[in-house]
C-alpha positions in Angstrom: 161.0 72.5 101.1 158.3 72.9 99.2 155.0 75.8 100.4 152.1 74.4 101.3 149.6 73.6 98.1 146.1 75.7 98.0 144.5 72.2 98.9 146.7 71.9 102.2 145.8 75.8 103.1 142.1 74.7 103.0 142.4 71.6 104.9 144.1 74.1 108.1 141.1 76.0 107.3 138.8 73.0 107.3 140.7 71.6 110.8 141.1 74.9 113.1 137.4 75.8 111.9 136.4 72.4 113.3 138.8 72.9 116.3 137.0 75.7 117.2 133.5 74.4 117.1 134.1 71.5 119.6 135.6 74.0 122.1 132.8 76.6 121.4 130.7 72.6 121.7 132.5 71.5 124.9 131.6 75.5 126.1 135.2 76.1 127.1 137.8 79.3 126.7 140.9 78.5 124.8 142.9 79.1 128.0 140.5 76.0 129.3 140.9 73.9 126.3 144.5 74.6 126.2 145.0 73.5 130.1 143.3 70.2 129.1 146.1 69.6 126.2 148.7 70.6 128.3 149.7 73.6 126.6 149.4 77.5 126.8 146.8 79.0 125.5 148.8 81.1 123.4 150.0 77.5 121.9 146.3 76.7 121.7 145.1 79.7 120.1 148.1 79.1 117.0 146.1 76.1 116.8 142.7 77.7 116.3 144.4 80.6 114.2 146.2 78.3 111.6 149.5 79.6 112.8 150.4 76.5 114.1 150.0 73.2 112.9 148.9 70.5 115.2 150.8 67.0 114.9 149.3 64.1 115.0 150.7 63.6 118.8 149.3 67.5 119.5 146.4 66.3 118.4 145.5 62.9 120.4 146.9 64.8 123.5 143.9 67.5 123.1 141.1 64.7 122.9 142.8 62.6 125.3 142.3 65.1 128.3 139.0 66.1 127.0 137.9 62.6 127.1 137.1 62.4 123.4 137.3 60.5 120.8 139.5 61.8 117.8 137.9 59.7 115.4 134.9 61.5 115.6 136.7 64.7 114.9 138.9 63.0 112.3 135.4 61.2 110.5 133.8 64.6 110.6 136.7 66.7 109.2 137.4 63.5 106.8 133.3 64.1 105.6 134.0 68.1 105.2 137.2 67.4 103.2 135.5 65.0 100.9 132.3 67.4 100.5 134.5 70.2 99.5 136.4 68.1 96.8 133.6 67.7 95.5 132.4 70.4 95.4 135.5 71.5 93.2 135.3 68.5 91.1 131.4 69.6 90.2 132.7 73.7 89.2 136.2 72.2 87.3 133.7 69.7 85.4 130.8 72.7 84.7 134.1 74.4 83.5 135.3 72.4 81.3 131.7 71.3 79.8 131.7 74.9 78.9 135.0 75.5 77.2 134.1 72.7 75.6 130.5 73.5 73.9 132.1 77.2 73.4 135.1 75.4 71.0 132.4 73.1 69.4 130.6 76.4 68.5 133.5 78.3 67.7 134.2 75.0 64.6 131.1 74.6 63.6 130.9 78.6 63.2 134.0 78.1 61.0 133.4 75.2 59.0 129.7 76.7 58.3 132.0 80.1 57.4 
C-alpha cells in the first residue's frame, strides 16, 4: 500500500486544526469532546494530533453528538483546502515564469554572443 502524499498530510493537518478550533469554540476539553463523540479522551486526542485519521463514520458521530452540522465543518474545511491549493498553484506558476524568463535571457545572450 502506498504511503500518503504531501497533499494528504497537509489535508490531515488542516482537518485537525479545524477540529481543534471547533472544540475550543465550543469551550470543551478533549475529554468532553471525546465523551460527546462516544470515544475516550485518548482516542479523541489522537484525532487532534494526526496520530489517527477519522473515518467518515467517526466524523459524523462527533457532529451528531455535538448537535452540529457536519456540512458546515466540511464546507469550511473545503474552502481552506481550495485556498491552499490556489496558493500552491500561484507559487508554482511564479516559479515557472521565473524559469521561463531566465531561460529566455540565457538564450538571448547566447544568440547575441
